[in-house]
N, C-alpha and C positions, 0 to 999 in steps of 0.2 A: 573289620564289616562294619559298612557305615550304620549310624543309628536307625533303628524304627520308626518310622513316622506314626504316632497317636494320634486314637479317635478322640478325644476330649474336646468339647467345646469347639469341631470341626467346623473350618470354614469351606465356603462351596468348591467343588472341585472345576477346575479349570479344562477345557476341551481346545483340540487343535483351533478349531474357528473362533473360541472364545479369546484366544490368545492374540490372536489377529484383528481383533475387535478392539481390545485392549490397547494394543498398539497404535494402530490407527486412529483410533478415539483418546486418545490421550489416558496412559495407561494409569495412573492415580485415580481420576476421576472414575475412570468405569468401573476400577476396582472395586470402589466405595460403594458403588452403586450395585455391582453384582452382590456385594457382602451384603448388604443392607435388605435386597430383594430378598435372597435367598437365606439369609439366616433363620436357624429355628424352621427350615422346613425339610420335606423329604426331601432327597437329592441321590436317585439311582446312582449318579456315577462317585456318589463317595462310596470308598472301601472303609466300610466300619471295622475290619481287622488290620492287624499289624505286616506289612509286606516286607520281606527282606531285601529287596531292592530299593524301597525307600529311603530319599536321605533326610530330607527334610520335614522338620515336625510342624503340625498342622498348631495355630494357633487362634487364641479367639480374637477378630479385628477389633471389636472397640475396645481390648485391653492392651492389644500390642503391637498394634500396627502406627506406634509412633515412627516419626522420619527415620530412628535409627533399624527400627524393627521391620521397615517395609521390605525388602530383600528378602527375609526369613518368612514371611509371611506370605508374599507374592509368591515363592517358589513351593511354600510349603501347599498350596493350591492345586499344583501341577500334576498331571495323570496322564497316562499312554506314553505318547511317543515324546512329547513335552517334558516328561519326567525321567525318561530314559535319560535323555538329553542331558538336562541337569544333574542329573549322577555321574555322566561320565564328565561333565566339567569341573565337579567338586573333588574326584579322585585322585587327579594330581598334587591339587593343594589344600584338601581336608575341606569338610563340611564349613568349618568354623572360620577360616579364610574365607572361601566361597562367600560365606553372609555378610562378609565384610565390604565386598565390592559397593561401591554407590548404585545408586538408584539410576542413575542414567546410564551408566554402565549395564547394567542387567536389560535395561529399554534397548541399546543397542544392539547387546548379544541376542535377544530374543530378535529383534528386529532383521538382525543379517541372516539367522537362522530360517525363520517363518515368513517375514514378510519381505523379500526381495523385491528392487524394485521393479520387475517386468510382473509380479503379481498385483501388485498396488497399481501397475499402467493398466492392468486388465479391471480390475474393478473400477477403475475410473473412466475405462471407456464403456462399459454396463452401465455406470452409472449416468454419463452424459448421454445415451445411446438410447435409452430404457424409454417404453414408449406403449400403450395401454393396446392390447390385440385382441381382436375379435371383443370390443365392447366387455373385456374382463378388469374392471375398475378394482376390485376384491386385491386379486393379484400383482395387480401394478402397484398398489398403495402399499402391501405389505412388502413388495420388491424394494420400492423406493425408501420405505422407512429401514430395511437392511441393507441398505447400499449408502443409504446417509451416515448410519453409524461407522462402517467400514472406510468413508471416504469424506468425514466431518472435515479434515483438515483443507479439502479441495476447494471449499465453496468459501469463499474471499468475507461475505456478508449475508445476511438474512435476504435481503432483495434476492440477490443470486439463485440463493437458494430456494425461494417460490418461483423463480423464472425457470428453473429446471424440471419444479413439477408441473408446473403448465404447459411448457414445452411440450411434456411427454403426453399429454391429453389428446383425447381426437378432435380432429380440426373443427367438428361442429359444435363444439361447447369452448373450446382454447378460448376464443376472443371474448366470450362471454364471463369465463371466470378471473380473465385480465380484468376487464371491466369491474368486475366486483370489488378488486382491489382487497380482496385478504389478508388480514392482518398475522396470521397464524397457519401453519400447516392445517391443524385441526379446522378452524374456520376453511380454507381451501378445499379440504375434503368433503365437509357438509355441502356446500355450495355445488362440488362437482358431482356429488349423487345425485342432488335435485337436479340437476341440469340433465345427468346421465338418465335418469329415470324417464324425463320429459323425454328424451330422443328415443327412447327403446318404446314407450309409448306411440309416440308420433310414427313411428316408421314400420310397428307393428298394425297401427291403423292402416298405414298406406299401402301394406302390403294386403290387407283385407280387402281395401277398395280395389286393388287390383285384380283381384281373382274372382270381384263379381261380373 
């Protein structure tokens, strides 16, 4: 029987969506950020009791995520379908041997399983074709930030990144945002909000005048 996962010093569990994010955004960096953010917080995805089908043992990120422990730590945070996949992978060779695979090999296995090229292409298309709909700037920014994480390797430099963001804005403010030459996404968002508020107020006033 595979060894049970313990809940001591639990690391944050990863959903399928999180796995895809880690793969595309650079697993090592994203894993560190996720662990740092979620450590010592309540996580409803973590099962605090032992599970018979679990293979990997959870570890404390800061103590155990040295280079040689990356695979053990990462696989110890898997849940649901991802955990079942890892269990199936380890059964023929044993958990100890499975944990000896290289970090690059684990990334390759996860990429092949959960991030095939067809799925990556779909995300890329969504990223480059994302636009503000019905002046709903909040939804646009939220989705842009999500796709930025998933598609970070697609954008060659920060200038291109800003270009994609601005290109999705309404034509009525796109030129003004570009002319403002924002240096960061936060700055671009602030400028965009101000311009959008002005446009909405102008349109509202125009509609009021039209009905007089």
